[in-house]
N, C-alpha and C positions, 0 to 999 in steps of 0.2 A: 403511464409513464415507466414503471418500473420493472426490471426483471425478477424473475423468481433469482435467488441467492446460486449460486453453482461453483464448481471447484476450482480455484485458480491452481497457481504455482508461487513461488519464491524464487527470488532471483540477485543479481550484483549488477550494478551498472559498470559498464568498464567504461563508458566513455560515450563523444560521439564524432561520425563522419559523414561522408555522404555516400549515396549509391545511386546509380544511373539508372531508372527505369527503360520499360521496352520504346518505350515511345519520343526517352533521349533524354528525357526533362530530370531534373535534377530534384534530391530529395535529401532533408538534411533530416536525419536518424540518430538516435539514441541505441549503442549495441548494449544487450542486458543478458548475462548469462545464465539464463534459466534453468535450474535444475541442474542434475535429478536429487528430489526430495526424498524424502524419506516417510512412509508413514508409521508418528511415532503412535499415534493412540488413536479409535475410534471412538466416539460417542454417540450413546440411543437414548432415544427418548425413553425407552423403559427395559427394565432388567432383562427380560429375557430375548431381547434383541440383540445383544452383546456376543461377537462372534467367539466361539470355539479356542478355547483354550486362555480365554479371558473373561472367563466369567466370574472370578476371583481376583479378591483383594487382601494386600497382606498388610500387617502392620508391626511396628515396633512396641512391645509391652513391658519392655524393659529384661534389669537383670533378671529379676525373678519369673514373670511371665513371659519372658524371649516375645519370639515370632509367630506371630497370630494371623491364621487365613479367615476373611469371611465374607461371603458373597458379596458380588459388587455390586452396590446399589445404580440405581436409575439413574441417567446425567439429565433427564427433562428435559433436552433438547439433539437434534443432529449435528453431528459435526467431526474434522477432519481437520488433525492436527499434522503439522509436516515442520520436518525439520531440515536445513541446509545448511553447508559449509561445516564440516568436520574437524570438531573441538576435540585436541589432545586429550587424553583419558587423564595426563596428570595435572592437566586443571579444571576439569570436573571433578565438582560436588558428589559425594554419596547416592543422592536422592536422580542426582541425572544419569551417571550410570546404570543405576538400577532403571530409569524409566526406557535408557536407550538396550541395556539387553533384551529387555521383552519385543523392542521391533527389529531383533537380531543382530546389534550394533553392541561393540567394544571399544568406542567411543561414545563419546556428546554431541551436537550439533549446536554450531555460535548461531542459527536464527532459528526460532522457533516459533511457529503464527499458526492459527484456528481456525480454518473455513466455516462458516454454521451452513447448513447445508437445509431445504428444505424435505428433502426424506432418507431414509434411511441409504447410506454411502454404499457402495459396493465395494469398495477398496476396504482390506486387511491390515493390520498393525504387520510392519516388515516391507509391504510393496514398496513401488518406487513410483513416482509421478515424473513424468518425463515433461519436455518441452512440447509435445505431441499433444497436449491438453490445447494449445491455441492455436492447434490446424484447424480452420475452418472459421475462426475469429474475426470478424474485419476488425474491433477494435476492444480497446482493455483500458481500464481503470486503474491508476498505478500509485501507489501510497507509499511515500520516504519520508525520510526525513531531515530538512533543509539544511544545507550547511548553516555552520556557526558563525557570524559577524562580530559576534563581543558589545560591548557596551558601545550602543549608537543614538543619535540625535535625533532629534524630529524629522529633521530632515532629511536624513536616510533612513532612516524607521520606520515614518508614515508620510513620506513627501508633498514635505508643510513647506511654504514659500517663507524666504528669509526676510528680514524686513529689512525698511529701507534705511541706503547707507549715504543717504546728504544728510544734513547739519542737523545737530542735538539730538542723533543717534548715537548713542556712544558704547562701544562695544556692547551692543545688542543685536548683532545683526542675523545670529541663528540662533538666539535663545527661545524658549516653545513659546513666551509671550505667559499672560495671565492665566491662572488656573479658575477663576471664576468663583462665586459662589462664598466670596470670603465676608462679607459684609450680610450676609442674608439669615433668615431663621436656622435653615438648614446648613451652615455654614462646612467647609470642609471640602475635600478634592472626591469629585464625584466619581464612583463605582465607573470602571472602562476608560475614565479618561487618557487621552494619549500626551504621552509625554516621551523621554529618554528613558531610555532601559536595554535589556540583553535583547539582542535581535538573529533569528533563527532558530535554528534545533528544535522544530515545532514540524509536528505529524501533518503532511500534504498530502492530497490526492490531486491529482490531473486526472479528471475526466474523459473521457471517448479519445483517447490517442489510436491514429490507423496503427497495425501493426502491419509493417511493409512487406517482410518476410522473415519466414523461421526458418532456423537449420535445426533441422535433428540430429544431423552427423554431429555436431558439434556445441550441444546442449545452448545456441543461441537464437535470440530473439532483436527483430528490429525493428524499433517503433519510431512513428515521425515523430519532431519536436522533439522538446526538455522533458525531463522529468527530475524531479525533486530530489537534491544530495547532489555529495560530493562525487568522485571514481574509487571504485570496491566500495561504495555505501549501499545498504541494501533497501529489499523494494519488494511489494507483495502486488504481485498483477492478477486482477483480476475480470472477468468479461465485465463489459462495459454494464452498467444499470440505465443509462439513456437507451432511448427508442432508436433501432436502426432502420427504422421508415422512410423511405427515399421520398425526396419533395412531390416526386412525380404520383405514387401514393396516397397524397393526402387528400382526402375528401375536399369538394368545393375548392382548391387553388388557384386562385387567378392571379397568371403570372404577366405581370404588370412591364418592367425594365425590362434591357437586354440581358442583363448580369445573371439575373434569377431565369429568362428564357435559356442562357449557352448554359446555365448548371443544371439545369433540371433537362436538356438536350443529353447533357454528360453523366446524366446519375447521379446530380450530386446531392449531400446529404438534408437533413433537418434544420 
């Protein structure tokens, strides 16, 4: 059911709009500015696989020992580290600037993420990854940080129902109710109890969003539906890990009702 890990791209949510398809249907889409991303680092499973010019590492031994160079050790896995959205050099730390200069940059990146791969990557530090990597990809998984909603009660945070507003229930209509286990041997609040608290600012992945359009000239990708986070929030786009088989390709499928038949005739998804 899951696909092998592939290289994705980093982006920024610009907002939502709607576009008209060739058949006249209106599709709600989220516009994402994806790339260009600079390859900051390439990680290899063995030390011998490191690209030329990146086989050594340096360390600061202090005033007496100074800067020392040593052979770069194996990372133990394959991955590509991408950076997106320029960060002024005046607000970058020295380690950030040192890593950026190895990739041919004079300033750092605000959003840096790593993509694990199943095999040795073809990219080298200093290469650019554009939105063209999504061409021909029908669906993507989008990871982002949800909007912050502050301190919220149980009704807003967990969709609890309110208590009755009849006589005898005074000023308890929106309270969370009993916490349970207060008079048993294992007294106390159970772990994972759904209560009032901070809501939002969580890492969320929305799977299998349809790629409606890819604009390579403007580095834009149009995704059907909503993605996590506010406008100008950073996103990670990967090829979906879910199955891409069509309904008609499923062996032994028995189409029973009219909705399934229409979906199968249009090449509907699983």
